[in-house]
C-alpha positions as CSV (number, residue, x, y, z in Angstrom):
1,M,-4.8,17.7,-29.5
2,A,-6.0,16.5,-25.9
3,N,-9.4,18.0,-26.5
4,I,-9.9,16.1,-29.7
5,V,-8.8,12.9,-28.0
6,F,-11.3,13.3,-25.0
7,A,-14.2,14.2,-27.4
8,Q,-13.8,11.0,-29.2
9,Q,-13.3,9.2,-26.0
10,L,-16.4,10.6,-24.5
11,K,-18.7,9.9,-27.5
12,K,-17.0,6.3,-27.8
13,I,-17.3,5.4,-24.1
14,R,-20.8,6.7,-23.9
15,S,-21.9,4.9,-26.8
16,E,-20.4,1.6,-25.4
17,K,-22.2,2.2,-22.1
18,G,-25.3,2.5,-24.1
19,L,-26.1,6.3,-22.4
20,S,-27.3,9.2,-24.2
21,Q,-26.3,12.6,-24.2
22,E,-29.5,13.4,-22.2
23,N,-28.5,10.6,-19.5
24,I,-25.2,12.0,-19.0
25,A,-26.4,15.8,-18.4
26,T,-29.1,14.5,-16.0
27,E,-26.5,12.8,-14.0
28,L,-24.3,15.7,-13.8
29,F,-26.9,18.3,-13.4
30,I,-25.9,20.2,-16.6
31,S,-27.7,20.9,-20.1
32,R,-27.7,18.1,-23.1
33,Q,-26.0,21.0,-25.1
34,A,-23.1,21.2,-22.9
35,V,-22.3,17.3,-23.3
36,S,-22.9,18.0,-27.0
37,R,-20.0,20.5,-27.1
38,W,-17.8,18.4,-25.3
39,E,-18.3,15.6,-27.8
40,S,-17.8,18.0,-30.7
41,G,-14.7,19.2,-29.1
42,E,-16.1,23.0,-29.0
43,A,-15.7,22.8,-25.0
44,T,-14.3,21.1,-22.4
45,P,-15.6,20.3,-18.9
46,D,-14.1,21.6,-15.7
47,V,-12.2,19.0,-13.3
48,N,-15.5,18.4,-11.2
49,N,-17.3,17.3,-14.1
50,L,-14.3,15.3,-15.5
51,V,-14.2,13.4,-12.2
52,Q,-18.0,13.0,-12.1
53,L,-17.7,11.7,-15.7
54,S,-15.0,9.2,-15.0
55,D,-17.3,7.9,-12.0
56,L,-20.4,7.9,-14.1
57,L,-18.5,6.0,-17.1
58,D,-16.5,3.7,-14.8
59,V,-13.4,4.6,-16.6
60,D,-9.9,6.2,-15.3
61,L,-9.3,9.8,-16.3
62,D,-6.3,9.1,-18.0
63,Y,-8.4,6.7,-20.3
64,L,-11.4,9.2,-20.4
65,V,-9.1,12.2,-21.1
66,L,-6.0,11.0,-22.9
67,A,-7.0,7.4,-24.2
68,K,-4.1,5.8,-22.1
69,E,-4.7,2.4,-21.0
70,S,-3.7,2.1,-17.3
71,H,-3.4,-1.1,-15.2
72,P,-3.7,0.1,-11.5
73,A,-3.2,-3.3,-10.2
74,E,0.2,-3.7,-11.8
75,G,1.3,-0.2,-10.8
76,A,0.1,-0.5,-7.1
77,E,1.7,-3.8,-6.8
78,Q,4.9,-2.5,-8.1
79,Q,5.0,0.7,-6.1
80,T,3.9,-1.4,-2.7
81,S,6.6,-4.1,-3.3
82,S,9.3,-1.6,-3.9
83,T,8.5,0.6,-0.6
84,K,7.6,-2.5,1.5
85,R,9.8,-2.8,4.6
86,P,9.5,-4.3,8.0
87,M,7.5,-2.0,10.5
88,N,9.6,-0.8,13.4
89,G,8.5,-1.0,16.9
90,W,7.1,2.7,17.3
91,E,5.3,2.2,14.1
92,F,3.8,-1.1,15.4
93,V,2.8,0.8,18.6
94,A,1.3,3.7,16.7
95,K,-0.8,1.4,14.5
96,Y,-1.8,-1.1,17.2
97,W,-1.9,0.7,20.3
98,W,-5.4,-0.4,21.0
99,L,-4.0,-3.9,21.6
100,L,-2.2,-2.9,24.6
101,L,-5.4,-1.9,26.2
102,A,-7.0,-5.1,25.3
103,I,-3.9,-7.0,26.6
104,G,-3.6,-5.2,29.9
105,G,-7.5,-5.9,30.5
106,W,-7.1,-9.5,29.9
107,L,-4.0,-9.7,32.1
108,S,-5.7,-7.7,34.8
109,W,-8.1,-10.5,34.8
110,F,-6.0,-13.5,34.3
111,I,-3.2,-12.7,36.8
112,P,-5.5,-12.3,39.9
113,T,-7.4,-15.6,38.7
114,I,-4.3,-17.6,38.5
115,V,-2.7,-16.3,41.7
116,S,-6.1,-17.0,43.3
117,S,-5.9,-20.7,42.3
118,F,-2.6,-21.4,43.9
119,R,-3.4,-20.1,47.5
């Protein structure tokens, strides 16, 4: 069943993008006959070729293989909002440790300048 859906999707998307089987074969460094077999449902591409196909056709793998519409922006927004929490002190230091060097360097210049101006 999934193979039939993939074959139909590949043919549909390829046609929508105005690409020929030869164009796809050239981009993936495979034969045109391989693309033809994929579209007829006689064969399926390996994972590497599937990923390259999704990049070439600029579609999600779910849409290419299963014809599922995905909404990555909504899914990503829901996931980050549910896992978003305040950063604790250790996480802050681990992420922004380089700021300590910048602030320390600035202070090593600023403090002697201020002290010498009061003398």
